[in-house]
Structure formats: structure tokens, C-alpha cells
C-alpha positions as CSV (number, residue, x, y, z in Angstrom):
1,M,220.9,141.2,213.5
2,N,219.7,143.1,210.3
3,V,218.6,141.0,207.6
4,L,217.6,141.9,204.0
5,V,215.3,139.6,201.9
6,L,215.2,140.1,198.3
7,G,212.3,138.7,196.4
8,A,209.9,139.7,199.1
9,N,206.8,139.0,197.1
10,G,207.6,135.5,195.8
11,Q,206.6,132.4,197.7
12,L,209.8,131.9,199.6
13,G,210.1,135.6,200.4
14,W,206.6,135.8,201.9
15,E,207.3,132.7,204.1
16,L,210.7,134.1,205.2
17,Q,208.7,137.2,206.6
18,R,206.0,134.9,208.2
19,T,208.7,132.7,209.9
20,C,211.2,135.5,210.8
21,P,212.6,135.1,214.3
22,D,211.9,137.8,216.9
23,S,215.7,138.4,217.2
24,V,215.8,139.6,213.5
25,S,215.4,143.2,212.3
26,L,214.0,142.4,208.8
27,T,213.7,144.4,205.7
28,A,211.9,142.6,202.8
29,C,212.1,144.3,199.4
30,G,210.5,143.4,196.0
31,R,210.5,145.0,192.5
32,S,208.9,148.3,193.8
33,E,211.9,148.9,196.1
34,I,214.9,147.6,194.1
35,D,215.6,147.1,190.4
36,L,217.9,144.2,190.2
37,L,218.3,144.6,186.5
38,D,220.1,148.0,187.4
39,A,223.4,147.7,189.1
40,H,223.3,151.5,190.4
41,S,219.8,150.5,192.0
42,I,221.3,147.5,193.7
43,H,224.3,149.5,195.1
44,T,222.1,152.4,196.3
45,Y,219.6,150.3,198.0
46,F,222.2,148.3,199.9
47,K,224.0,151.4,201.0
48,T,220.6,152.7,202.5
49,V,219.8,149.5,204.3
50,Q,223.2,148.4,205.4
51,P,222.2,144.7,206.3
52,D,224.3,142.2,208.2
53,I,222.9,139.4,206.2
54,I,221.3,139.2,202.8
55,I,218.9,136.3,201.7
56,N,218.5,136.3,198.0
57,A,215.1,134.6,197.3
58,A,214.8,136.6,194.1
59,A,215.0,135.1,190.6
60,Y,213.8,134.8,187.1
61,T,211.7,131.6,187.5
62,A,209.7,131.5,184.3
63,V,211.5,128.5,183.0
64,D,209.9,128.4,179.5
65,K,209.8,132.2,179.0
66,A,213.6,132.1,179.8
67,E,214.4,130.4,176.6
68,Q,213.2,133.5,174.7
69,E,214.4,136.1,177.2
70,K,217.9,134.7,177.8
71,E,219.2,138.2,178.5
72,T,216.7,139.1,181.1
73,A,217.1,135.8,182.8
74,D,220.9,136.2,182.8
75,K,220.7,139.5,184.4
76,L,218.5,138.5,187.2
77,N,220.0,135.0,187.9
78,H,223.7,135.8,187.3
79,V,224.7,139.4,186.8
80,A,222.4,140.8,189.7
81,V,223.8,137.9,192.0
82,R,227.4,138.9,191.0
83,H,226.7,142.5,192.2
84,I,225.2,141.4,195.4
85,A,228.1,139.0,196.1
86,E,230.6,141.8,195.3
87,I,228.7,144.0,197.8
88,C,228.7,141.3,200.5
89,S,232.5,140.8,200.0
90,S,233.2,144.6,200.3
91,H,231.1,145.1,203.4
92,G,231.5,141.7,205.3
93,I,227.8,140.9,204.7
94,H,226.8,137.2,204.9
95,L,224.9,136.0,201.7
96,V,222.3,133.1,201.6
97,H,221.4,132.5,198.0
98,I,218.7,130.3,196.9
99,S,219.3,128.0,193.9
100,T,217.6,125.1,192.2
101,D,217.7,121.5,190.9
102,F,217.6,122.7,187.5
103,I,221.5,123.0,187.6
104,F,221.5,119.2,187.1
105,N,220.7,117.6,183.8
106,G,218.3,115.0,185.4
107,I,219.9,111.8,184.1
108,N,221.0,110.5,187.7
109,H,219.5,107.3,189.1
110,K,220.0,108.4,192.7
111,P,219.7,111.6,194.5
112,Y,222.1,114.6,193.6
113,Q,224.6,115.4,196.2
114,P,225.6,119.0,196.8
115,Q,229.3,118.3,195.3
116,D,227.9,116.5,192.2
117,M,228.9,118.1,188.9
118,P,226.1,120.5,187.4
119,S,225.1,120.1,183.7
120,P,221.9,122.3,183.2
121,I,219.8,121.7,180.2
122,S,217.8,124.9,180.0
123,V,218.5,128.6,180.1
124,Y,216.9,128.9,183.5
125,G,219.2,126.2,184.8
126,E,222.2,127.8,182.9
127,T,221.7,131.2,184.5
128,K,221.1,129.9,188.0
129,L,224.4,127.9,187.7
130,K,226.2,131.0,186.7
131,G,224.7,132.8,189.8
132,E,226.0,130.1,192.0
133,E,229.4,130.2,190.3
134,A,229.6,134.1,190.8
135,V,228.8,133.6,194.6
136,R,231.5,130.9,195.0
137,E,234.1,132.9,193.0
138,I,233.6,136.1,195.1
139,L,232.8,134.7,198.6
140,G,234.1,131.3,198.5
141,A,232.8,128.9,201.3
142,K,231.8,131.9,203.4
143,A,228.5,132.1,201.5
144,T,225.6,129.7,202.0
145,I,223.9,128.3,198.9
146,I,220.7,126.2,199.2
147,R,219.3,124.4,196.3
148,T,215.6,123.4,196.3
149,A,212.9,122.2,194.1
150,W,209.2,122.1,193.2
151,L,208.2,125.0,195.7
152,Y,204.6,125.7,196.5
153,S,202.8,127.9,199.2
154,S,199.4,129.3,200.1
155,H,200.9,132.5,198.6
156,G,201.4,133.3,194.9
157,S,201.1,131.1,191.8
158,N,202.2,127.4,191.9
159,F,201.4,124.0,190.7
160,V,199.1,123.2,193.7
161,K,196.8,126.2,193.3
162,S,196.7,125.6,189.5
163,M,195.7,122.2,189.9
164,L,192.9,123.2,192.5
165,S,191.6,125.8,190.0
166,L,191.7,123.3,187.1
167,M,190.0,120.6,189.0
168,D,187.2,122.9,189.8
169,I,186.6,123.7,186.0
170,K,188.0,120.9,183.9
171,P,186.2,117.4,183.3
172,A,189.7,115.6,183.3
173,L,193.4,116.5,183.5
174,N,196.4,114.9,181.7
175,I,199.5,115.2,183.8
176,I,203.2,114.2,183.1
177,D,204.3,111.1,185.0
178,E,207.9,110.9,183.8
179,Q,209.4,113.8,185.6
180,I,210.5,112.9,189.1
181,G,211.0,115.5,192.0
182,T,210.0,116.3,195.5
183,P,207.2,118.7,196.2
184,T,208.5,121.3,198.8
185,W,206.4,123.7,200.9
186,A,208.1,127.0,201.0
187,N,207.4,127.5,204.7
188,G,209.7,124.5,205.6
189,L,212.4,126.0,203.3
190,A,212.2,129.4,204.9
191,R,212.5,127.8,208.4
192,A,215.6,125.9,207.3
193,V,217.0,129.2,205.9
194,W,216.7,130.9,209.2
195,G,218.3,127.8,210.8
196,T,221.4,128.1,208.7
197,I,221.6,131.8,209.6
198,E,221.2,131.1,213.3
199,Q,223.7,128.2,213.2
200,K,226.1,130.0,210.8
201,I,226.0,127.2,208.3
202,T,227.9,127.9,205.1
203,G,228.7,126.1,201.8
204,I,226.4,124.3,199.4
205,H,223.4,122.4,200.7
206,H,220.1,121.0,199.4
207,F,216.7,121.3,201.0
208,T,213.3,119.8,199.9
209,D,210.9,117.9,201.7
210,A,211.3,114.2,202.1
211,G,210.2,111.6,199.6
212,A,209.6,111.7,195.6
213,A,206.8,111.9,193.2
214,S,206.1,112.6,189.7
215,W,204.0,115.6,188.6
216,Y,201.1,112.9,188.2
217,D,201.6,111.7,191.8
218,F,201.6,115.1,193.1
219,A,198.3,116.0,191.2
220,I,196.6,112.9,192.6
221,A,197.5,113.7,196.1
222,I,196.2,117.3,195.7
223,Q,192.9,116.0,194.6
224,E,192.7,113.4,197.3
225,E,193.7,116.0,200.2
226,A,191.5,118.8,198.7
227,L,188.4,116.6,198.6
228,T,189.0,115.5,202.1
229,L,189.3,119.2,203.2
230,E,186.3,120.1,200.9
231,L,188.4,122.5,198.9
232,I,186.9,121.0,195.8
233,N,183.5,119.3,195.6
234,K,184.1,116.7,193.0
235,E,186.5,114.1,191.8
236,I,187.7,114.2,188.2
237,P,189.9,111.8,186.2
238,V,193.6,112.5,186.4
239,N,195.5,110.6,183.6
240,P,199.1,110.0,183.5
241,I,201.0,111.0,180.1
242,P,204.5,110.9,178.9
243,A,206.4,114.0,178.7
244,D,206.4,114.0,174.9
245,R,202.7,114.6,175.0
246,Y,203.2,118.0,176.4
247,S,205.8,119.9,174.6
248,T,207.5,123.0,176.2
249,P,210.1,125.4,175.1
250,A,212.6,124.4,177.9
251,K,213.7,121.0,178.7
252,R,213.1,119.7,182.3
253,P,215.3,117.3,184.2
254,F,213.9,113.8,184.2
255,Y,215.2,113.1,187.7
256,G,215.5,116.0,190.3
257,I,215.6,114.4,193.6
258,L,218.3,116.2,195.9
259,D,220.2,114.6,198.8
260,K,219.3,116.7,201.8
261,T,221.5,114.8,204.3
262,S,224.0,117.5,204.9
263,L,221.6,120.2,206.0
264,W,219.1,117.8,207.7
265,Q,222.0,116.7,209.9
266,A,223.3,120.3,210.5
267,L,220.1,121.6,211.5
268,D,219.0,118.4,213.2
269,I,215.9,118.3,211.2
270,K,213.5,115.3,211.2
271,P,212.6,114.9,207.6
272,V,208.9,115.5,206.9
273,H,207.3,113.7,203.9
274,W,206.0,116.1,201.2
275,R,202.5,114.7,201.5
276,R,202.1,115.8,205.1
277,Q,203.5,119.2,204.2
278,L,201.0,119.4,201.4
279,R,198.0,118.6,203.8
280,T,199.2,121.3,206.3
281,M,199.4,123.8,203.5
282,L,195.9,123.0,202.1
283,K,194.5,123.4,205.6
284,E,196.2,126.8,205.8
285,L,194.8,127.6,202.3
286,K,191.2,126.6,203.5
């Protein structure tokens, strides 16, 4: 089985390579191998590699920057995805496409189901939704779409590593406590992706770790776990603040909890709480 991973240098792409099953012949490519802004580059690369399965972990994820770079965000999150889906349709290639909780507006008071109506409130969310729609239009239920949220890893840039750096140099931190989601270790998501391929699971599903947190809760947990592991050597005040105290160009969903039941059941996964996964990742980081 020949599998092509797009977005090899991102957090998920890196974890997909680390967790790749022995039975898979893996090709992982990043920006140096393929230019997803160029349709010709996409078609030429796929013709060379000829994969059986494509995992699209590539995306424009700079949420705030996307508000000013709408065209670039759309090209990566929508237009490139449409080209990839067309190639998959023409050559019988199975596509696993990674999407986001940002396709929802965040006004729910219970976890979002895969079939719930999307209503994005940012350019990033809009372009990711258009990418999903292209996949469904071209490949129908044959493709696999997995929405996730709040990814972190020991690789690359993310909230956890930013907090560790700031806690080492700042006397105190002010962190928003009004946005609710689920921190998700990219390693667990990668294993779930491989599981969907092995068990030939298609359709739209959600995957994050278990539980819920605000960014403030997440920061508190990072500090407590990092102190225990001696990744940082002092405790600093971490203060909760409302979202309007930290203005950003892009709106964020207030509530982004995803219902993972369908995929947990399909893969026979025992849910793991986000704090336990955080502890495992920090041990790895150490």
C-alpha cells in the first residue's frame, strides 16, 4: 500500500511518519517537493508518485493572517484540495482529508456532531469548509474527512511550546478563559488516521482527545505538568482574562467541542483525557 502524506513538515505530518505501520510504503512531502499553490506542480507530483492513498495534512493554518491573505488561504485550503480530490477521483485514489472545528461558529452548548450545519466565522474556517465541500462534491462518501482541534506536538510551533517558552521568561501571563475546546496530541490523531485507513472507514468524522478546557485551563495544566517534570524551574501567575481583552483579527469559535463518538466506536478506541496526553507529550519533549 503506497501512501502519500501532504504536509510532511507540520505537526500531524511529522506524527504520521513516526506512527506509520510497517505494511505501508510512505512518501511524505512538504513545500520543497510540491507547490500546492500551483495546479501543474500538484498533477506532476502525483503522476510521479502514483499513490494508492493520499492523506492531506497540508493547510494554511495562520488563522489571523488569513484575514489579510484570503486568496492564499483559499488556494491552499480550497483550490488545492479540489485539485487533489479530482486526481483521486480520476485515478481511484482514496483521500483522507484533515479539517477543523473552525467550520462551526461556536455558539453550540453541546458537542458538535459530524452532521451538524457548518457556519464559519473566519476566513480560515470558510476556506477549510470550502475544501471539505470540494471533497464531498467530487468524491462523495468515498473519502474520509476528519475534523480536529487544538493540535500540539513535540514537533513544530504550538500553544504548549509557546507557553513553556513564555513561562521561562515572563513574570506572569494573561490567558483567555472564554474559548472552550479540547487540546489534542497530534500523535493520537495520527494513529486514528492510520486506523481509518486500515479499517476502510469513510465519511465525515471528528477526532480530538477526551475532555474540555479553556485556553486558561490548558495553560494552567501545562505549567503544573512542566513543573513536575522540571521542564521549567519556577511557577508564575497565570491569570484568566475575557476574550475582549485580547483582540485578534480573526474571530474564534467560543465553543469548539467535537463529538468523537462515531470514530471512537468505529476504531474501538478507549478515549484518553487530554491532560494525560499532555503529560505523555511533555515527557517526550523532556
